[in-house]
Structures are given as structure tokens and as C-alpha cells.
C-alpha positions in Angstrom: 0.0 0.0 0.0 1.2 3.5 -0.9 1.2 6.2 1.8 -0.4 9.6 1.1 2.3 12.0 -0.2 2.7 14.1 3.0 3.4 10.9 5.0 5.7 9.6 2.3 7.7 12.8 2.4 7.9 12.7 6.2 9.1 9.1 6.1 11.7 10.0 3.5 12.8 12.9 5.7 13.3 10.6 8.7 15.2 8.1 6.5 17.9 10.7 5.8 18.9 10.5 9.5 21.7 8.0 10.3 20.5 4.6 11.5 16.9 5.2 10.5 15.5 2.5 8.2 12.1 2.4 6.5 10.3 0.7 9.4 11.6 3.1 12.0 11.0 6.1 9.7 7.4 5.0 9.2 6.9 4.5 13.0 8.3 8.0 13.7 6.1 9.5 11.0 3.0 8.0 12.4 4.1 9.1 15.9 4.4 12.7 14.7 0.9 12.4 13.2 -0.5 11.4 16.7 1.3 14.3 18.4 -0.6 17.5 19.3 -0.3 20.2 16.6 1.4 22.5 19.1 4.1 19.9 19.9 4.7 19.3 16.2 5.2 23.1 15.7 7.6 23.2 18.7 9.5 20.3 17.4 9.8 21.8 13.9 10.8 25.2 15.4 13.5 23.5 17.5 14.9 21.8 14.3 15.0 25.1 12.4 16.4 27.1 15.3 19.2 24.5 15.8 20.2 24.8 12.2 19.9 28.7 12.0 21.3 29.6 15.4 24.3 27.3 15.8 27.6 28.0 14.3 31.2 26.8 14.7 33.6 28.5 17.1 36.2 30.5 15.1 38.9 29.2 17.4 38.2 25.5 18.1 35.5 24.7 15.5 33.1 23.3 18.2 29.4 23.9 17.7 28.2 27.0 19.6 25.6 29.7 19.8 28.2 32.3 20.8 31.6 33.0 19.1 34.0 32.2 20.6 32.5 29.3 22.4 32.2 29.1 26.2 35.1 26.7 26.5 37.5 29.0 24.5 36.3 32.0 26.5 36.8 30.3 29.8 40.0 31.9 31.2 40.4 29.2 33.9 41.1 26.5 31.3 44.7 25.4 30.6 45.7 26.9 27.2 48.9 24.9 27.1 47.0 21.7 26.2 44.8 21.1 23.2 42.7 17.9 22.7 42.0 17.1 19.1 38.7 15.3 18.4 36.9 14.3 15.3 33.4 15.7 16.1 31.6 18.1 18.4 29.9 15.1 20.1 33.4 14.1 21.3 33.9 17.4 23.0 30.6 16.9 24.9 31.7 13.3 25.9 35.0 14.6 27.2 33.3 17.4 29.1 31.0 15.0 30.8 33.9 13.3 32.6 34.9 16.7 34.0 38.6 15.9 34.2 40.1 17.5 31.2 40.6 21.3 31.7 42.4 22.2 28.5 41.2 23.4 25.2 39.8 21.5 22.2 40.1 21.5 18.5 37.3 19.8 16.4 38.4 18.4 13.0 34.8 17.6 11.7 36.0 14.4 10.2 39.0 12.2 9.6 41.4 11.6 6.8 39.9 9.0 4.5 41.4 8.6 1.0 38.7 6.1 0.1 36.1 8.8 0.6 38.2 11.5 -1.0 38.8 13.3 2.4 42.3 14.7 2.7 43.9 16.9 5.5 42.7 20.1 3.8 39.1 18.9 3.9 39.0 18.8 7.7 40.2 21.5 10.1 43.9 20.5 10.2 45.1 23.8 8.7 43.2 25.7 11.4 44.9 23.5 14.0 48.4 24.2 12.7 47.6 28.0 12.9 46.6 27.6 16.5 49.8 25.8 17.3 51.8 28.9 16.3 50.7 30.3 19.7 53.7 29.6 21.9 51.6 28.8 25.0 50.6 25.4 23.5 52.9 22.7 25.0 50.9 19.5 24.3 48.5 18.1 21.8 46.4 15.2 22.8 45.0 13.4 19.8 41.7 11.8 20.6 40.5 10.6 17.2 38.5 7.4 16.9 40.4 4.1 17.1 39.6 3.0 13.5 41.6 3.2 10.3 40.6 6.8 9.5 41.2 8.0 13.1 44.6 6.3 13.3 45.6 7.8 9.9 44.6 11.2 11.0 46.5 10.8 14.3 49.6 9.8 12.5 49.4 12.6 10.0 48.9 15.2 12.8 51.8 13.7 14.8 54.2 13.9 11.8 53.2 17.5 11.2 53.5 18.7 14.8 56.5 16.8 16.3 59.1 18.9 14.5 57.7 22.0 16.2 58.8 20.6 19.6 55.2 20.4 20.9 54.5 17.2 22.8 52.1 14.9 20.9 50.2 12.2 22.8 47.5 9.8 21.9 44.6 8.7 24.1 44.9 5.1 25.2 42.8 2.4 23.6 42.0 -1.1 24.9 39.5 -2.9 27.1 36.6 -1.0 28.4 36.1 -1.0 32.2 34.0 -4.0 33.1 34.8 -5.8 29.9 35.9 -9.5 29.7 39.2 -10.5 27.9 37.4 -13.5 26.3 35.1 -11.2 24.3 37.8 -8.7 23.1 39.0 -8.9 19.6 42.7 -9.2 18.7 43.1 -5.5 17.8 41.6 -4.3 21.1 43.8 -6.7 23.1 46.9 -5.6 21.1 46.1 -1.9 21.9 45.5 -2.8 25.6 48.9 -4.5 25.8 50.6 -1.6 23.9 49.0 1.0 26.2 49.8 -0.8 29.5 51.0 1.2 32.5 53.1 0.3 35.5 51.2 -0.4 38.7 
């Protein structure tokens, strides 16, 4: 059975979101139809406002509604350390742990020759400009532990090391509460590689 056009368009819209297949999109579309009209308008307004009112910080590239962002403006943060992440969601995850008090730099992607994404397509040139500030002493590379993230980390390391700035990589390995028997070989290898003295 074919849906009426307005429902079909709504389903198509939901299917553009990551991880949403046809069944989930249809379920969401029908959920929206059952919502109060006022709630639907509020939801639509929230979508439009998020798109229109958010921008990227001119310093770190994190999403923000003010420029510079609140993290870059915070004078209590350690400006000698910059943590490089792939995405703004990574900044939010790091901030939740409330232990890192340095600055961030968001790349908005990772180097991926297969997808045609090179260093100039993500915010690596902006990072290099930031490193010209002599207050920066350490760069923590916190890209994802996959092929693209590792390639990006290695590229940044090779660019930055000659400047004398310390470059470190976040540790990878077993999650807290994980069992050795369920870990894959790469994860175990990284865990052994990143071991620390007790």
C-alpha cells in the first residue's frame, strides 16, 4: 500500500537521518501524526532554530551559539594543552567526565582517501595555525580508534612533532567492566601496547 504524499515525504525525511531505516521512519512519521499540533510546531521550530542559530567557534570549531564558544572564552582552562577530536559530540563526551581542563580542536571528520577526504578537507590547517601560539605545549590526539582515526592521528603527529610540541594519543583497549574473552585481537593488542606500570 502506498502512503499519502505528506506521510511519504515525512518518512523520506526521517530516513535521511543516520541509523533510521524504512520501518523506524514509518513508525516515527505516524508518531508525529499522533502528536498535538502545538508539539509538532515546537519540534519543527527546534529543528529550524538549531540549524539557524548554531555556528562553529572561530577558534576551536566546536558547535556553539556564541563565538568564541564558552570553552574557548573560559580563562580558567589550561591553554597549554589542546585535545584534538573528530566531532563536536566528542567534546561533549570529554566534558561529561569533568577531568580535562584544557582546550579543544574539532576536526569535523578524519582523513579517508577512500572517501576522498584529505587533510585540507578537515580542520587540520586551522589546528596548525593555533599551534603557532607559543603557549601550546601539548597536543592530545583523541581521534577514533579506527583506520581513519589512526591515519589522522599519525598525520597530525608527523606535522606537529618537528615543532617541539609534545604529541600524545589517548589510550585504547579494554573497556572498564569488559571481559578478555570477548575482546577482539586489535583491542587486546592496543590494551597491551598502552599498558601502564602499577
